[in-house]
Backbone as ProteinMPNN parsed JSONL, in Angstrom:
{"seq_chain_A": "MPSTTAADVLARRRHLMLNGDANALADLFAPDAVIEFSFHGPPGTPVRLEGREAIREYSRNVMASPLRLEDYEVTELYQTQDPEVMIVEMRAAATVTTTGRSITAKSIQILRIREGHIVLFRDFADPRLLEEVTGNPFQEPDSVPLA", "coords_chain_A": {"N_chain_A": [[-13.123, 2.174, -16.482], [-13.997, 4.53, -17.085], [-15.564, 6.698, -15.629], [-15.01, 6.469, -13.182], [-14.213, 8.174, -9.98], [-11.345, 9.447, -8.361], [-11.713, 9.067, -5.479], [-13.422, 7.016, -5.468], [-11.899, 5.141, -6.463], [-9.654, 4.997, -4.355], [-11.567, 4.121, -2.312], [-12.675, 1.926, -2.883], [-10.094, 0.295, -3.188], [-9.446, 0.399, -0.205], [-11.771, -1.301, 0.593], [-11.206, -3.71, -0.717], [-8.223, -4.312, 0.393], [-8.843, -4.66, 3.054], [-10.353, -6.804, 2.789], [-9.032, -8.796, 1.935], [-8.202, -9.155, -1.007], [-6.206, -9.768, -3.063], [-6.001, -10.176, -5.887], [-8.203, -8.536, -7.046], [-7.466, -6.243, -5.945], [-5.026, -5.751, -7.168], [-6.04, -5.333, -9.642], [-7.08, -3.002, -9.664], [-4.93, -1.123, -10.694], [-3.283, 0.162, -13.374], [-2.128, -1.43, -16.129], [0.649, -1.11, -16.837], [1.565, 0.037, -14.194], [3.393, 1.568, -11.537], [4.745, 0.848, -8.236], [6.146, 2.242, -5.518], [8.167, 1.889, -3.142], [9.513, 4.084, -0.654], [10.712, 4.052, 2.183], [11.407, 1.406, 2.396], [13.033, -1.8, 2.817], [16.676, -2.185, 2.73], [18.536, 0.838, 4.119], [17.867, 3.926, 2.278], [17.823, 2.631, -0.005], [15.258, 2.309, -2.178], [12.333, 0.228, -2.642], [10.74, -0.833, -5.626], [8.124, -1.507, -7.44], [7.196, -2.8, -10.501], [4.677, -3.015, -13.054], [1.117, -4.673, -13.38], [1.434, -7.276, -12.694], [3.434, -7.636, -11.098], [2.89, -6.242, -9.039], [0.422, -7.476, -8.468], [1.353, -10.411, -7.584], [3.338, -9.518, -5.145], [1.125, -8.194, -3.777], [-0.493, -10.602, -3.323], [1.682, -12.077, -1.933], [2.019, -10.124, 0.399], [-0.695, -10.368, 1.702], [-0.974, -12.772, 2.358], [0.345, -13.116, 4.578], [1.69, -13.195, 8.095], [0.21, -10.676, 9.07], [-2.739, -9.063, 9.59], [-4.965, -7.148, 8.503], [-6.779, -4.728, 9.777], [-8.189, -2.141, 10.06], [-8.428, 0.223, 7.86], [-7.77, 3.616, 6.945], [-8.359, 6.494, 5.038], [-6.939, 9.581, 6.703], [-6.465, 12.061, 5.837], [-7.221, 13.634, 2.907], [-5.812, 15.557, 0.073], [-5.736, 17.516, -2.622], [-3.849, 17.976, -5.714], [-2.595, 20.423, -7.85], [-2.525, 19.288, -10.11], [-4.995, 17.136, -11.494], [-4.696, 14.309, -11.735], [-3.459, 13.796, -9.387], [-2.921, 13.044, -6.189], [-2.54, 13.453, -2.761], [-2.214, 11.596, 0.247], [-2.897, 10.942, 3.373], [-2.709, 8.327, 5.522], [-4.151, 5.748, 7.889], [-3.69, 2.47, 9.342], [-4.514, -0.451, 10.976], [-3.532, -3.369, 12.437], [-2.885, -6.662, 13.43], [-0.78, -8.851, 14.46], [-0.617, -12.274, 13.608], [0.797, -14.225, 14.661], [1.809, -13.237, 16.933], [-0.14, -11.907, 18.1], [0.177, -9.249, 18.441], [-1.052, -5.714, 18.317], [-0.968, -3.352, 16.008], [-0.439, -0.307, 15.299], [-0.331, 1.903, 11.913], [0.909, 4.677, 10.294], [1.201, 6.586, 7.382], [2.475, 8.462, 4.338], [0.922, 8.771, 1.182], [1.296, 9.133, -2.125], [-0.703, 9.384, -5.254], [-1.201, 8.746, -8.471], [-3.901, 8.725, -10.303], [-5.743, 7.55, -13.074], [-8.3, 7.617, -15.324], [-9.626, 5.815, -13.839], [-7.909, 3.923, -12.955], [-4.817, 3.345, -10.843], [-2.011, 4.529, -11.551], [0.503, 5.154, -10.791], [1.813, 4.689, -7.269], [3.21, 6.155, -4.782], [4.682, 5.191, -1.239], [5.236, 6.243, 1.655], [5.983, 5.508, 4.254], [7.185, 4.73, 7.763], [9.665, 2.394, 7.999], [10.732, 1.59, 10.712], [8.549, 0.58, 12.173], [8.369, -1.976, 11.06], [10.314, -3.21, 12.205], [9.915, -3.153, 14.809], [7.701, -4.798, 15.265], [8.455, -7.209, 14.206], [11.015, -7.71, 15.078], [13.296, -7.436, 13.885], [15.851, -5.765, 12.235], [15.652, -3.47, 9.202], [14.535, -5.183, 6.824], [15.293, -7.583, 3.678], [13.882, -6.478, 0.506], [12.308, -8.339, -0.921], [10.773, -9.712, 1.543], [9.547, -8.075, 2.932], [6.572, -7.526, 5.006], [4.835, -5.707, 5.381], [2.897, -3.427, 3.314]], "CA_chain_A": [[-13.736, 2.577, -15.683], [-13.618, 6.221, -17.518], [-16.585, 7.598, -14.914], [-14.861, 6.547, -11.699], [-13.258, 9.209, -9.443], [-10.105, 9.22, -7.503], [-11.943, 8.613, -4.171], [-14.011, 5.696, -5.503], [-10.822, 4.199, -6.664], [-9.273, 4.698, -2.885], [-12.859, 3.499, -1.343], [-12.67, 0.538, -3.667], [-8.95, -0.238, -2.6], [-9.826, 0.133, 1.276], [-12.512, -2.521, 0.682], [-10.451, -5.12, -1.14], [-7.48, -4.574, 1.351], [-9.857, -5.038, 4.226], [-11.299, -8.286, 2.367], [-8.025, -9.623, 1.442], [-8.498, -9.617, -2.093], [-5.011, -9.693, -3.641], [-6.113, -10.051, -7.534], [-9.027, -7.186, -7.581], [-6.629, -4.964, -5.573], [-4.113, -5.623, -8.621], [-6.799, -4.806, -11.044], [-7.11, -1.356, -9.43], [-3.611, -0.603, -11.111], [-2.871, 0.052, -14.688], [-1.038, -2.62, -16.538], [2.138, -0.6, -16.511], [1.648, 1.021, -12.892], [4.492, 1.649, -10.449], [4.481, 1.414, -6.827], [7.365, 2.805, -5.101], [8.094, 2.044, -1.226], [10.465, 4.873, -0.411], [11.561, 3.915, 3.174], [11.321, 0.144, 2.963], [14.52, -2.301, 2.383], [18.407, -1.128, 3.309], [18.219, 2.388, 4.21], [18.306, 4.473, 1.229], [17.235, 1.785, -1.169], [13.635, 1.912, -2.365], [11.85, -0.687, -3.341], [10.234, -0.46, -6.906], [7.291, -2.72, -8.385], [6.775, -2.398, -12.13], [3.404, -3.677, -13.829], [0.199, -5.156, -12.473], [1.347, -8.504, -12.291], [4.525, -7.571, -10.147], [2.057, -5.888, -7.892], [-0.504, -8.798, -8.063], [2.192, -11.097, -6.787], [3.455, -8.356, -4.029], [0.052, -8.051, -2.869], [-0.921, -12.115, -2.599], [2.451, -12.332, -0.661], [1.324, -9.354, 2.062], [-2.047, -10.522, 2.352], [-0.589, -14.251, 2.875], [1.745, -12.933, 5.663], [0.805, -13.286, 9.455], [-0.334, -9.426, 9.545], [-3.962, -9.116, 9.438], [-5.465, -5.806, 8.583], [-8.564, -4.661, 10.619], [-8.824, -1.086, 9.623], [-7.513, 1.113, 6.853], [-8.553, 4.556, 6.389], [-7.977, 8.063, 4.839], [-7.227, 10.314, 7.526], [-6.301, 13.383, 4.936], [-6.985, 13.759, 1.108], [-5.329, 16.692, -0.557], [-5.761, 17.561, -4.107], [-2.661, 18.86, -5.951], [-2.863, 21.037, -9.195], [-2.723, 18.397, -11.269], [-6.215, 16.49, -11.302], [-4.684, 12.864, -11.332], [-2.427, 13.349, -8.195], [-3.342, 13.488, -5.012], [-1.454, 13.185, -1.396], [-3.157, 10.87, 1.171], [-2.444, 10.5, 4.887], [-3.164, 6.855, 5.703], [-3.74, 4.772, 8.811], [-4.025, 1.18, 9.332], [-4.67, -0.908, 12.234], [-3.41, -4.422, 12.015], [-2.605, -7.406, 14.115], [0.497, -9.584, 13.647], [-1.288, -13.327, 14.135], [1.749, -15.023, 14.97], [2.314, -12.783, 18.303], [-0.973, -11.216, 18.987], [0.498, -7.914, 18.684], [-1.821, -4.964, 17.507], [-0.149, -2.251, 15.858], [-0.918, 1.079, 13.882], [0.937, 2.379, 11.207], [0.673, 5.953, 9.346], [1.769, 6.587, 6.067], [1.943, 9.701, 3.47], [0.673, 8.168, 0.112], [1.025, 9.882, -3.307], [-1.056, 8.661, -5.951], [-1.563, 9.349, -9.712], [-5.034, 8.002, -10.874], [-6.009, 8.086, -14.631], [-9.273, 6.934, -16.047], [-9.967, 4.853, -12.901], [-6.859, 2.894, -12.067], [-3.868, 3.822, -9.934], [-0.698, 4.677, -12.426], [1.517, 5.492, -9.933], [1.561, 4.887, -6.032], [4.225, 6.062, -3.775], [4.376, 4.968, -0.221], [6.278, 6.86, 2.837], [5.825, 4.577, 5.714], [7.991, 4.379, 8.826], [10.129, 1.188, 7.948], [11.058, 0.795, 11.819], [7.57, -0.377, 12.778], [8.775, -3.436, 10.832], [11.638, -3.837, 13.315], [9.438, -3.226, 16.319], [7.136, -5.94, 14.807], [9.291, -8.375, 14.042], [12.12, -7.871, 16.02], [14.423, -7.515, 12.936], [16.144, -4.431, 11.394], [15.326, -3.729, 7.681], [14.343, -6.688, 5.713], [15.347, -7.651, 2.126], [12.656, -6.011, -0.145], [10.935, -9.482, -1.097], [10.35, -10.262, 2.839], [8.728, -7.074, 3.822], [5.371, -7.871, 5.272], [3.921, -4.435, 5.148], [2.736, -2.536, 2.203]], "C_chain_A": [[-13.444, 4.249, -15.702], [-14.216, 7.034, -16.359], [-15.981, 7.682, -13.374], [-13.864, 7.476, -11.021], [-12.395, 8.574, -8.95], [-10.782, 8.505, -6.016], [-12.905, 7.684, -4.389], [-12.767, 4.764, -5.736], [-10.027, 4.028, -4.702], [-10.482, 3.99, -1.972], [-12.696, 1.988, -1.927], [-10.994, -0.244, -3.062], [-9.023, -0.613, -1.15], [-10.421, -1.054, 1.206], [-11.779, -4.06, 0.458], [-9.23, -5.31, -0.338], [-8.217, -5.031, 2.6], [-10.087, -6.741, 4.129], [-10.174, -9.233, 2.1], [-7.737, -9.791, 0.045], [-7.469, -9.082, -3.093], [-5.192, -9.342, -5.396], [-7.05, -8.831, -7.846], [-8.227, -6.053, -6.94], [-5.669, -4.828, -6.846], [-4.686, -4.951, -9.578], [-7.112, -3.28, -10.84], [-6.015, -0.395, -10.332], [-3.535, -0.917, -12.682], [-2.03, -0.989, -15.184], [0.392, -2.066, -16.483], [2.07, 0.273, -15.156], [3.149, 0.539, -12.313], [4.188, 1.824, -9.268], [6.133, 1.21, -6.254], [7.279, 2.765, -3.507], [9.367, 2.635, -0.906], [11.429, 4.512, 0.925], [11.823, 2.058, 3.42], [12.642, -0.427, 2.601], [15.434, -1.626, 3.271], [18.004, 0.312, 3.438], [18.868, 2.911, 3.032], [18.343, 3.92, -0.195], [15.805, 1.681, -1.228], [13.324, 1.117, -3.06], [10.786, -0.266, -4.628], [9.568, -1.882, -7.721], [6.861, -2.12, -9.776], [5.985, -3.431, -12.777], [2.497, -4.475, -12.818], [0.475, -6.27, -12.151], [2.536, -8.851, -11.266], [3.584, -7.272, -8.943], [1.007, -6.861, -7.593], [0.378, -9.754, -7.037], [2.482, -10.519, -5.207], [2.036, -8.732, -3.178], [-0.68, -9.546, -2.447], [0.167, -12.474, -1.661], [2.167, -11.587, 0.615], [0.15, -9.86, 2.582], [-1.966, -12.118, 2.79], [0.056, -14.457, 4.306], [0.757, -13.065, 6.771], [-0.002, -11.923, 9.839], [-1.959, -9.21, 8.89], [-4.5, -7.717, 9.517], [-6.977, -5.883, 8.837], [-9.262, -3.453, 10.0], [-7.758, -0.476, 8.72], [-8.173, 2.092, 6.276], [-7.861, 5.763, 6.015], [-8.24, 9.06, 5.786], [-7.21, 11.847, 6.733], [-6.321, 13.317, 3.411], [-6.737, 15.21, 0.828], [-5.212, 16.334, -2.093], [-4.684, 18.38, -4.781], [-3.396, 19.672, -7.287], [-2.93, 20.316, -10.3], [-3.766, 17.43, -10.833], [-5.838, 14.914, -11.089], [-3.897, 12.819, -9.838], [-3.134, 13.67, -7.138], [-2.421, 12.815, -3.813], [-2.674, 12.603, -0.46], [-2.499, 10.4, 2.713], [-3.392, 9.374, 5.057], [-3.072, 6.488, 7.424], [-4.345, 3.712, 8.818], [-3.722, 0.464, 10.579], [-4.547, -2.348, 12.067], [-2.87, -5.429, 13.372], [-1.706, -8.609, 13.631], [-0.355, -11.14, 14.314], [-0.312, -14.252, 14.814], [2.027, -14.542, 16.715], [1.037, -12.363, 18.647], [-0.948, -9.796, 18.849], [-0.265, -7.083, 17.811], [-0.589, -3.71, 17.236], [-0.873, -1.373, 14.729], [0.123, 1.808, 13.242], [0.007, 3.577, 10.429], [1.509, 5.94, 8.23], [1.554, 8.029, 5.199], [1.822, 8.804, 2.207], [0.787, 9.523, -1.196], [0.679, 8.983, -4.553], [-1.241, 9.415, -7.361], [-2.3, 8.335, -10.21], [-5.686, 8.424, -11.819], [-6.999, 7.122, -14.681], [-9.45, 5.605, -14.999], [-9.024, 4.05, -12.341], [-5.385, 3.799, -12.001], [-2.789, 3.536, -11.03], [0.491, 4.875, -11.814], [1.162, 5.813, -8.383], [3.105, 5.181, -5.492], [3.912, 6.059, -2.341], [5.582, 5.675, 0.411], [6.021, 6.55, 3.788], [7.269, 4.737, 6.393], [8.583, 2.939, 8.977], [10.538, 0.679, 9.615], [9.883, 0.073, 12.875], [7.678, -1.882, 12.105], [9.732, -4.164, 12.075], [10.956, -4.022, 14.782], [8.299, -4.66, 16.322], [7.67, -7.208, 15.197], [10.638, -8.902, 14.627], [13.566, -7.432, 15.324], [14.419, -5.957, 12.392], [15.533, -4.512, 9.968], [15.344, -4.878, 7.216], [14.783, -6.46, 4.298], [13.953, -7.037, 1.552], [11.473, -7.197, -0.413], [10.57, -10.231, 0.103], [9.552, -9.245, 3.508], [7.529, -7.688, 3.792], [4.515, -6.83, 5.28], [3.933, -3.758, 3.755], [2.365, -1.015, 2.297]], "O_chain_A": [[-12.94, 4.982, -14.851], [-13.57, 8.017, -15.995], [-16.261, 8.55, -12.547], [-12.725, 7.549, -11.481], [-12.388, 7.343, -8.937], [-10.3, 7.466, -5.566], [-13.438, 7.379, -3.322], [-12.714, 3.672, -5.17], [-10.0, 2.975, -4.065], [-10.186, 3.349, -0.963], [-12.607, 1.016, -1.177], [-11.009, -1.358, -2.54], [-8.726, -1.755, -0.799], [-9.801, -2.003, 1.686], [-11.786, -5.09, 1.133], [-8.95, -6.503, -0.223], [-7.828, -6.124, 3.011], [-10.027, -7.607, 5.001], [-10.412, -10.44, 2.049], [-6.917, -10.683, -0.176], [-7.726, -8.144, -3.847], [-4.615, -8.434, -5.994], [-6.766, -8.122, -8.811], [-8.343, -4.928, -7.425], [-5.626, -3.762, -7.459], [-4.119, -4.127, -10.294], [-7.352, -2.499, -11.761], [-6.209, 0.791, -10.601], [-3.697, -2.042, -13.153], [-1.136, -1.376, -14.431], [1.259, -2.793, -15.999], [2.669, 1.346, -15.223], [3.803, -0.475, -12.557], [3.457, 2.764, -8.955], [6.975, 0.347, -6.499], [6.524, 3.431, -2.797], [10.346, 1.891, -0.847], [12.653, 4.624, 0.859], [12.325, 1.567, 4.431], [13.445, 0.347, 2.08], [15.218, -0.834, 4.188], [17.096, 0.791, 2.759], [20.009, 2.614, 2.678], [18.732, 4.476, -1.222], [15.178, 1.02, -0.4], [13.85, 1.037, -4.17], [10.045, 0.699, -4.443], [10.102, -2.826, -8.303], [6.256, -1.063, -9.952], [6.439, -4.544, -13.043], [2.889, -4.873, -11.721], [-0.175, -6.64, -11.173], [2.676, -9.942, -10.713], [3.546, -8.022, -7.967], [0.723, -7.047, -6.41], [0.106, -9.82, -5.838], [1.927, -11.012, -4.225], [1.968, -9.417, -2.157], [-1.335, -9.648, -1.41], [-0.138, -13.101, -0.645], [2.072, -12.15, 1.706], [-0.072, -9.828, 3.792], [-2.839, -12.617, 3.5], [0.237, -15.486, 4.956], [-0.47, -13.071, 6.68], [-0.791, -11.956, 10.784], [-2.15, -9.233, 7.674], [-4.472, -7.142, 10.605], [-7.909, -6.582, 8.441], [-10.405, -3.456, 9.544], [-6.539, -0.628, 8.807], [-8.981, 1.909, 5.365], [-6.832, 6.082, 6.61], [-9.377, 9.514, 5.918], [-7.994, 12.713, 7.122], [-5.332, 12.913, 2.8], [-7.468, 16.044, 1.362], [-4.785, 15.315, -2.636], [-4.601, 19.547, -4.398], [-4.571, 19.506, -7.616], [-3.377, 20.733, -11.369], [-3.517, 16.833, -9.787], [-6.563, 14.245, -10.352], [-3.803, 11.743, -9.248], [-3.963, 14.58, -7.178], [-1.721, 11.815, -3.971], [-3.819, 13.053, -0.442], [-1.662, 9.514, 2.885], [-4.596, 9.421, 4.806], [-2.132, 6.863, 8.124], [-5.498, 3.69, 8.388], [-2.71, 0.764, 11.213], [-5.529, -2.802, 11.479], [-2.439, -4.809, 14.345], [-1.9, -9.219, 12.58], [-0.693, -11.095, 15.497], [-0.791, -15.084, 15.585], [2.378, -15.348, 17.577], [0.956, -12.436, 19.873], [-1.951, -9.131, 19.108], [-0.327, -7.421, 16.629], [0.319, -3.314, 17.967], [-1.556, -1.633, 13.738], [1.159, 2.24, 13.748], [-1.169, 3.491, 10.075], [2.525, 5.244, 8.21], [0.519, 8.669, 5.385], [2.726, 7.971, 2.143], [0.359, 10.666, -1.036], [1.413, 8.07, -4.93], [-1.421, 10.633, -7.359], [-1.813, 7.256, -10.547], [-6.263, 9.509, -11.739], [-6.829, 5.983, -14.245], [-9.393, 4.463, -15.453], [-9.259, 3.476, -11.278], [-4.972, 4.635, -12.805], [-2.658, 2.375, -11.416], [1.53, 4.729, -12.457], [0.482, 6.787, -8.061], [4.047, 4.452, -5.803], [2.985, 6.787, -1.986], [6.694, 5.726, -0.116], [5.703, 7.484, 4.525], [8.31, 4.85, 5.745], [8.166, 2.24, 9.901], [10.656, -0.531, 9.809], [10.057, -0.626, 13.874], [7.104, -2.843, 12.618], [9.751, -5.28, 12.594], [11.326, -4.795, 15.666], [8.166, -5.394, 17.301], [7.442, -7.977, 16.131], [11.148, -10.022, 14.65], [14.616, -7.168, 15.909], [13.471, -5.2, 12.186], [14.961, -5.538, 9.6], [16.364, -5.565, 7.272], [14.687, -5.358, 3.758], [12.947, -7.171, 2.248], [10.257, -7.12, -0.233], [10.072, -11.343, -0.072], [8.936, -9.495, 4.543], [7.22, -8.36, 2.808], [3.32, -7.105, 5.171], [4.996, -3.585, 3.158], [2.253, -0.343, 1.273]]}, "name": "protein", "num_of_chains": 1, "seq": "MPSTTAADVLARRRHLMLNGDANALADLFAPDAVIEFSFHGPPGTPVRLEGREAIREYSRNVMASPLRLEDYEVTELYQTQDPEVMIVEMRAAATVTTTGRSITAKSIQILRIREGHIVLFRDFADPRLLEEVTGNPFQEPDSVPLA"}
């Protein structure tokens, strides 16, 4: 995807997430991509996924969870001095199917996109939302339902 712009990648990511296509979403990432969830898991312990296949497995688990994404939008996009790196303000609206509860989550994301693939994705989301939705404080990284 050499002619694919970063905006194209973000638009494709939105489409795939809203349609629950975990496999195609994982394919947006480079084979050696890294995802870091800075505030998930026990306090001070980041969760890190390394490699497209780990990202694929995680994405499948998230999309199979009771959290149904209804909207996922970039509210602000900031280009950095490095043309591969951008900072994104995101807003997601979802419903927890087991309770019917609607939630809105906001996050800051830092992405490095090279040749049409995400090579680094850092998500800075407030994990307290998980506690509000599930009623449980920070969960173990492999059971976190939000991405």
